[in-house]
C-alpha positions as CSV (number, residue, x, y, z in Angstrom):
1,M,34.1,13.3,46.7
2,S,37.2,12.5,44.7
3,P,36.9,11.3,41.1
4,K,38.0,7.8,42.1
5,K,35.5,7.6,45.0
6,A,32.7,9.0,42.8
7,E,33.4,6.3,40.2
8,K,33.3,3.7,42.9
9,E,29.9,4.9,44.2
10,A,28.5,5.1,40.7
11,M,29.5,1.5,40.2
12,K,27.8,0.5,43.4
13,A,24.6,2.3,42.3
14,A,24.7,0.6,38.9
15,I,25.1,-2.9,40.4
16,L,22.3,-2.2,42.9
17,F,20.0,-1.0,40.0
18,E,20.8,-4.1,37.9
19,Q,20.0,-6.3,40.9
20,Q,16.6,-4.5,41.3
21,V,15.8,-5.0,37.7
22,Q,16.7,-8.7,37.9
23,Q,14.6,-9.1,41.0
24,G,11.6,-7.4,39.4
25,L,11.7,-4.5,41.8
26,V,12.1,-2.0,39.0
27,L,12.1,-2.0,35.2
28,S,14.5,0.1,33.2
29,S,11.9,1.9,31.2
30,G,13.3,5.4,30.6
31,I,9.7,6.7,30.1
32,K,9.2,10.4,30.7
33,F,6.7,11.6,33.3
34,E,4.5,13.3,30.7
35,D,4.3,10.1,28.6
36,F,3.6,7.9,31.7
37,A,0.9,10.3,32.9
38,K,-0.9,9.8,29.6
39,R,-0.7,6.1,30.0
40,Y,-1.9,6.5,33.7
41,F,-5.1,8.2,32.5
42,E,-5.7,5.8,29.6
43,E,-5.1,2.6,31.4
44,Y,-6.2,3.4,35.0
45,A,-7.7,6.8,35.9
46,N,-10.4,7.1,33.3
47,D,-12.0,3.9,34.6
48,H,-11.1,3.9,38.3
49,L,-11.3,7.5,39.5
50,R,-14.6,9.2,40.4
51,P,-15.7,11.7,37.8
52,R,-15.1,14.8,39.9
53,T,-11.7,13.6,41.0
54,L,-10.8,12.7,37.4
55,Q,-11.8,16.2,36.2
56,G,-9.7,17.9,38.8
57,Y,-6.6,15.8,38.0
58,K,-6.9,16.6,34.3
59,Q,-7.2,20.3,35.1
60,L,-4.0,20.3,37.1
61,L,-1.9,18.1,34.7
62,P,-0.8,20.7,32.2
63,R,1.1,22.7,34.8
64,I,2.6,19.6,36.2
65,N,3.8,18.4,32.8
66,A,5.3,21.9,32.2
67,A,7.4,21.5,35.3
68,I,8.4,17.8,35.4
69,G,6.9,16.3,32.3
70,Q,10.3,15.8,30.6
71,I,12.0,14.1,33.5
72,H,12.2,10.3,33.3
73,I,10.1,8.7,36.0
74,D,13.0,6.6,37.2
75,K,15.0,9.9,37.5
76,L,12.3,11.9,39.3
77,R,13.5,12.9,42.8
78,P,12.0,14.6,45.8
79,N,14.1,17.7,45.1
80,H,12.3,18.1,41.7
81,L,9.0,18.1,43.5
82,N,10.1,20.4,46.3
83,A,11.2,22.9,43.7
84,F,7.9,22.7,41.9
85,Y,5.9,23.1,45.1
86,K,8.0,26.1,46.0
87,Q,7.4,27.6,42.6
88,L,3.6,27.1,43.0
89,S,3.7,28.9,46.3
90,A,5.8,31.8,45.1
91,E,4.3,35.3,44.7
92,G,3.0,36.1,41.3
93,V,2.7,32.5,40.1
94,R,-1.0,32.7,39.7
95,A,-1.2,35.9,37.5
96,D,-4.7,34.8,36.8
97,S,-6.5,37.8,35.3
98,K,-10.2,38.0,35.8
99,A,-12.8,40.1,34.1
100,Q,-14.8,42.4,36.4
101,P,-18.2,43.6,34.9
102,I,-18.3,47.4,34.7
103,A,-21.7,47.5,32.9
104,D,-25.1,46.1,33.8
105,I,-24.9,42.8,31.9
106,R,-28.5,41.9,32.9
107,S,-30.0,45.2,31.6
108,L,-28.0,45.0,28.4
109,A,-29.2,41.5,27.7
110,K,-32.8,42.5,28.4
111,A,-32.5,45.5,26.1
112,S,-31.3,43.1,23.4
113,G,-34.3,40.9,24.0
114,L,-32.3,38.0,25.4
115,T,-33.3,36.1,28.5
116,Q,-30.6,34.7,30.8
117,K,-31.0,31.3,29.4
118,A,-30.9,32.5,25.8
119,L,-27.7,34.6,26.4
120,A,-26.0,31.6,28.1
121,A,-26.8,29.4,25.1
122,S,-25.7,32.1,22.6
123,A,-22.4,32.6,24.5
124,G,-21.9,28.9,25.0
125,L,-21.7,29.2,28.7
126,H,-23.3,27.5,31.7
127,I,-26.1,29.6,33.1
128,N,-24.3,29.7,36.5
129,T,-21.3,31.4,34.9
130,L,-23.5,34.0,33.3
131,R,-25.3,34.5,36.6
132,E,-21.9,35.5,38.2
133,A,-21.6,38.3,35.6
134,Y,-25.2,39.3,36.1
135,N,-24.5,39.7,39.8
136,N,-21.4,41.9,39.1
137,R,-18.9,39.2,40.1
138,P,-15.6,38.5,38.2
139,V,-15.6,35.8,35.6
140,S,-12.8,34.3,33.5
141,I,-11.4,36.3,30.6
142,E,-12.6,33.7,28.2
143,S,-16.1,33.8,29.6
144,A,-16.2,37.6,29.4
145,Q,-15.1,37.5,25.8
146,K,-17.9,35.1,24.9
147,I,-20.5,37.3,26.7
148,S,-19.2,40.4,24.9
149,A,-19.4,38.6,21.5
150,A,-22.9,37.4,22.2
151,L,-24.1,40.9,23.1
152,G,-22.2,42.5,20.2
153,K,-20.3,44.8,22.5
154,D,-16.6,45.6,22.9
155,F,-14.9,43.8,25.8
156,S,-13.7,47.1,27.3
157,F,-17.2,48.5,27.4
158,L,-18.5,45.6,29.5
159,F,-15.5,44.4,31.5
160,S,-12.2,45.5,33.2
161,Y,-9.2,43.4,34.0
162,T,-8.4,42.4,37.6
163,K,-5.1,40.7,38.5
164,T,-3.7,38.9,41.5
165,N,0.0,38.4,42.3
166,K,-0.7,35.8,45.0
167,G,0.9,32.4,45.0
168,L,-1.2,29.2,45.3
169,S,-2.5,28.3,48.8
170,P,-1.0,25.3,50.6
171,A,-4.2,23.5,50.1
172,T,-4.0,24.0,46.3
173,V,-0.3,22.9,46.2
174,R,-1.4,19.7,48.0
175,K,-3.8,19.0,45.2
176,Y,-1.0,19.1,42.7
177,H,1.0,16.8,45.0
178,N,-1.9,14.4,45.2
179,V,-2.0,14.1,41.4
180,I,1.8,13.5,41.1
181,S,1.7,11.0,44.0
182,S,-1.2,9.0,42.5
183,I,0.6,8.8,39.1
184,M,3.9,7.8,40.6
185,Q,2.2,5.2,42.9
186,R,0.8,3.6,39.9
187,A,4.3,3.5,38.4
188,V,5.4,1.7,41.5
189,K,2.6,-0.8,41.3
190,W,3.3,-1.5,37.7
191,Q,7.0,-2.0,38.7
192,L,8.3,0.8,36.5
193,V,10.0,2.5,39.4
194,Y,11.3,1.3,42.8
195,D,9.5,3.8,45.0
196,N,7.4,6.9,45.0
197,P,9.4,10.1,45.4
198,A,6.3,12.1,46.3
199,H,6.3,10.2,49.7
200,R,9.5,12.1,50.6
201,A,8.6,15.5,49.2
202,E,8.2,18.5,51.5
203,L,4.8,20.2,51.4
204,P,4.0,23.7,52.5
205,K,2.4,23.9,56.0
206,Q,-1.3,24.1,55.9
207,A,-2.8,26.2,58.7
208,H,-5.7,24.5,60.5
209,E,-8.9,26.3,59.8
210,E,-11.9,25.9,62.0
211,A,-15.2,24.9,60.4
212,V,-17.6,27.9,59.9
213,Y,-20.9,27.3,61.5
214,L,-24.0,28.9,63.1
215,N,-24.8,28.7,66.8
216,E,-28.2,27.5,67.9
217,Y,-29.8,31.0,67.9
218,Q,-28.5,31.8,64.5
219,A,-29.7,28.5,63.2
220,Q,-33.2,29.3,64.5
221,D,-33.0,32.7,62.8
222,L,-32.0,30.9,59.5
223,L,-35.0,28.6,59.6
224,S,-37.3,31.6,60.3
225,L,-35.9,33.6,57.4
226,L,-36.5,30.6,55.1
227,K,-40.2,31.0,55.5
228,T,-40.3,33.7,52.9
229,E,-38.3,31.7,50.3
230,T,-39.5,29.2,47.7
231,E,-40.8,25.9,49.0
232,E,-37.9,24.0,47.3
233,H,-35.2,26.2,48.7
234,R,-36.7,26.1,52.2
235,V,-36.9,22.3,52.2
236,M,-33.4,21.9,50.8
237,V,-31.7,24.1,53.4
238,S,-33.8,22.7,56.2
239,L,-32.8,19.1,55.3
240,L,-29.1,20.1,55.1
241,L,-29.4,21.6,58.6
242,F,-31.4,18.8,60.2
243,T,-29.4,15.9,58.7
244,G,-25.9,17.2,58.1
245,M,-25.8,15.5,54.7
246,R,-23.5,16.7,51.9
247,R,-24.8,18.9,49.1
248,A,-24.2,16.2,46.5
249,E,-26.1,13.7,48.6
250,L,-29.0,16.0,49.0
251,C,-29.3,16.6,45.2
252,G,-29.1,12.9,44.6
253,L,-32.1,12.0,46.8
254,E,-35.0,10.2,45.3
255,W,-38.4,9.7,46.8
256,H,-37.7,6.0,47.1
257,D,-35.0,7.0,49.6
258,I,-37.5,8.4,52.1
259,D,-39.0,5.9,54.5
260,F,-42.0,7.8,55.9
261,D,-43.1,4.9,58.1
262,H,-39.8,4.6,60.0
263,A,-38.6,8.2,59.6
264,L,-35.4,7.4,57.8
265,I,-33.5,8.9,54.8
266,S,-31.2,6.6,53.0
267,I,-28.1,8.1,51.4
268,R,-27.4,5.9,48.3
269,R,-26.0,8.2,45.6
270,T,-24.7,11.7,44.8
271,S,-25.5,14.1,42.1
272,Q,-22.8,16.4,40.7
273,Y,-22.2,18.7,37.8
274,I,-19.2,17.9,35.6
275,A,-18.1,20.4,32.9
276,G,-18.6,18.9,29.5
277,Q,-20.8,16.1,30.9
278,G,-23.6,17.9,32.7
279,I,-25.4,16.4,35.7
280,I,-24.1,13.0,36.6
281,E,-25.1,10.4,39.2
282,D,-22.3,8.9,41.3
283,C,-21.8,6.7,44.3
284,T,-21.3,8.1,47.7
285,K,-18.0,9.6,48.8
286,N,-17.0,6.4,50.6
287,T,-18.6,3.2,51.9
288,S,-19.4,4.8,55.2
289,S,-21.2,7.5,53.4
290,Y,-23.8,4.9,52.3
291,R,-26.1,5.2,55.4
292,A,-29.5,5.8,56.8
293,I,-30.3,9.0,58.8
294,K,-33.1,9.1,61.4
295,I,-35.2,12.2,61.1
296,S,-37.7,13.9,63.4
297,S,-41.5,14.0,63.0
298,S,-41.4,17.7,61.9
299,V,-39.0,16.8,59.1
300,I,-41.3,14.0,58.0
301,S,-44.3,16.4,58.0
302,M,-42.2,18.9,56.0
303,L,-41.3,16.3,53.4
304,K,-44.9,15.1,53.0
305,A,-46.0,18.7,52.4
306,Y,-43.2,19.2,49.9
307,R,-44.1,16.0,48.0
308,L,-47.6,17.3,47.6
309,H,-46.2,20.6,46.4
310,Q,-44.0,18.9,43.8
311,T,-46.9,16.7,42.6
312,E,-49.0,19.9,41.9
313,A,-46.0,21.4,40.1
314,R,-45.7,18.3,37.9
315,F,-49.4,18.4,37.0
316,K,-49.1,22.1,36.1
317,A,-46.0,21.4,33.9
318,G,-47.9,18.7,32.0
319,A,-46.0,17.5,28.9
320,L,-43.0,19.7,29.8
321,W,-42.3,17.4,32.7
322,N,-39.6,15.0,31.4
323,P,-40.7,11.4,31.7
324,D,-37.1,10.0,31.9
325,R,-37.1,10.3,35.7
326,A,-40.5,8.6,36.2
327,E,-39.0,5.5,37.8
328,H,-36.4,7.4,39.8
329,P,-38.0,10.7,40.7
330,R,-35.7,13.1,42.5
331,L,-36.8,15.3,45.4
332,F,-35.2,18.4,43.9
333,T,-35.5,19.1,40.2
334,R,-35.5,21.7,37.5
335,P,-38.9,22.9,36.3
336,D,-38.9,20.1,33.7
337,G,-38.3,17.4,36.3
338,L,-34.7,16.7,35.5
339,P,-32.1,16.7,38.3
340,I,-31.1,20.1,39.7
341,N,-27.6,21.4,39.3
342,P,-26.0,21.4,42.8
343,D,-24.1,24.6,41.9
344,S,-27.4,26.5,41.5
345,L,-28.2,25.8,45.2
346,T,-24.8,27.1,46.2
347,S,-25.3,30.3,44.2
348,W,-28.8,30.9,45.6
349,F,-27.7,30.3,49.1
350,R,-24.8,32.8,48.8
351,D,-27.2,35.4,47.6
352,F,-29.7,34.5,50.3
353,I,-27.1,34.9,53.1
354,N,-26.1,38.3,51.6
355,R,-29.7,39.5,52.1
356,T,-29.6,38.6,55.8
357,D,-27.8,39.7,58.9
358,L,-26.4,36.1,59.4
359,P,-22.7,35.4,59.4
360,A,-21.1,34.9,55.9
361,I,-21.5,31.2,55.8
362,H,-21.5,28.9,52.7
363,I,-23.7,25.9,51.9
364,H,-21.3,23.4,53.5
365,S,-21.5,25.4,56.8
366,L,-24.9,23.8,57.3
367,R,-23.2,20.4,57.7
368,H,-20.7,22.0,60.1
369,T,-23.6,23.6,62.1
370,N,-25.4,20.2,62.3
371,A,-22.3,18.5,63.7
372,T,-21.4,21.3,66.1
373,L,-24.9,21.4,67.6
374,Q,-25.0,17.6,68.0
375,I,-21.7,17.7,69.9
376,A,-22.9,20.6,72.0
377,S,-25.9,18.5,72.9
378,N,-23.6,15.8,74.2
379,I,-24.4,13.4,71.4
380,P,-21.5,10.8,71.3
381,V,-18.9,11.4,68.6
382,T,-19.4,7.9,67.3
383,T,-23.1,8.7,66.6
384,V,-22.2,12.1,65.0
385,A,-19.7,10.4,62.8
386,D,-22.2,7.8,61.7
387,R,-24.9,10.4,60.9
388,L,-22.4,12.4,58.9
389,G,-21.0,9.4,57.0
390,H,-17.4,9.9,58.2
391,A,-15.1,6.9,57.7
392,T,-14.0,7.0,61.4
393,P,-14.9,9.1,64.5
394,A,-11.3,10.3,64.3
395,T,-12.3,12.3,61.2
396,T,-15.1,13.9,63.2
397,T,-12.8,14.7,66.1
398,K,-10.3,16.4,63.8
399,I,-12.8,18.6,62.0
400,Y,-14.9,19.6,65.0
401,S,-12.2,19.9,67.7
402,H,-13.6,23.4,68.6
403,A,-17.0,21.9,69.5
404,I,-15.3,19.0,71.4
405,Q,-13.2,21.4,73.4
406,S,-16.3,23.4,74.3
407,A,-18.0,20.2,75.4
408,N,-15.0,19.3,77.5
409,A,-15.1,22.7,79.2
410,A,-18.8,22.3,79.9
411,A,-18.1,18.9,81.4
412,A,-15.4,20.4,83.6
413,E,-17.8,23.0,84.8
414,A,-20.5,20.4,85.5
415,L,-18.1,18.3,87.6
416,E,-17.1,21.5,89.5
417,N,-20.8,22.1,90.3
418,L,-21.2,18.5,91.4
419,L,-18.0,18.0,93.4
420,A,-17.1,21.4,94.7
421,P,-20.1,21.6,97.1
422,T,-19.3,18.1,98.4
423,A,-15.7,19.1,99.0
424,N,-16.8,22.3,100.8
425,R,-19.1,20.3,103.0
426,T,-16.4,17.8,103.8
427,T,-14.0,20.6,104.8
428,T,-16.6,22.3,107.0
429,K,-17.4,18.9,108.7
430,R,-13.6,18.2,109.4
431,A,-13.1,21.7,110.8
């Protein structure tokens, strides 16, 4: 536009902004995004977000601040966010080197007289991280350096570098978007800005991925293969398969939650591992996740046998069994009676599946299998949603569209079998 018209438009914008300030719609703060983000965590997020969500937000914040941290929040526009999301998706943005073990870490530790637990403590790592290296899987460069130092070996003797030039996935980009949107929405609520630019940003398209699950025959094979595993692992996996509960919900179960008389399991809490905090107890994912699940007589019998098994283990442990959980005994614990780390179940299950001929499923696939088999058995979606703890049946319908489509096909075939013979008879009679 011409200089005169530009000046006129700028004047209009200034007058509108002044009116918004006077009406309390926006405050002229001039605060940078990075500074406001710090305030957001101190005055809101630290007390209101769930621990796992809070940890994830803090992990993503440095990269966000590097991109838009110096922009004033009242100057932040959708085009700034679009450029940032495009940058995250670009090839080579990750450049996240990993360290691939090239030596037998387990054997070297044993030769040095170090148990897995002792080496983890010496390296200052969680035992699950060390287990990755033991199983010849990549770990972070920092973790590899700590392992090398603890074993007194050169890094190059134990590890090699692996690099990736991939961009971040659409799902990961959306995680960054969620952090920015949450921060800016708080700025709107506190009347520091007029609206949230994240609402108008353009996100990369996310391809719909079908849930990975087992069919009924594979599920039966899984239960059969579990018979040779430890009692604890057999019961944990069986419960996930029969109830469809989440991993964190399973690890949060206490014996008080099992109603043997009425065959009910009450989901009241979750148990999660948070880096720097250890195992924490948290509320369920949402209010609908707080629920009671009806279980079969076979599951009740399995739980009774497992309770006896755990009681015997507690007596054998004697003084080693931690008394802190006496009033709230968990179903699944470490050998000392303290809550189990949910990540340890995930690691074990991955190794277990690798030892079988079953499809490459993960621990959450058991929840998908439970839901899919229910729908295939013509259980109403509303009932499935209630047992899974979904907020609405619409969530169930979206996730398990594959199973619903199969059920629709089966319904069409059933109607064909019912009505087609009638139609044929009518045609014959008329002829």
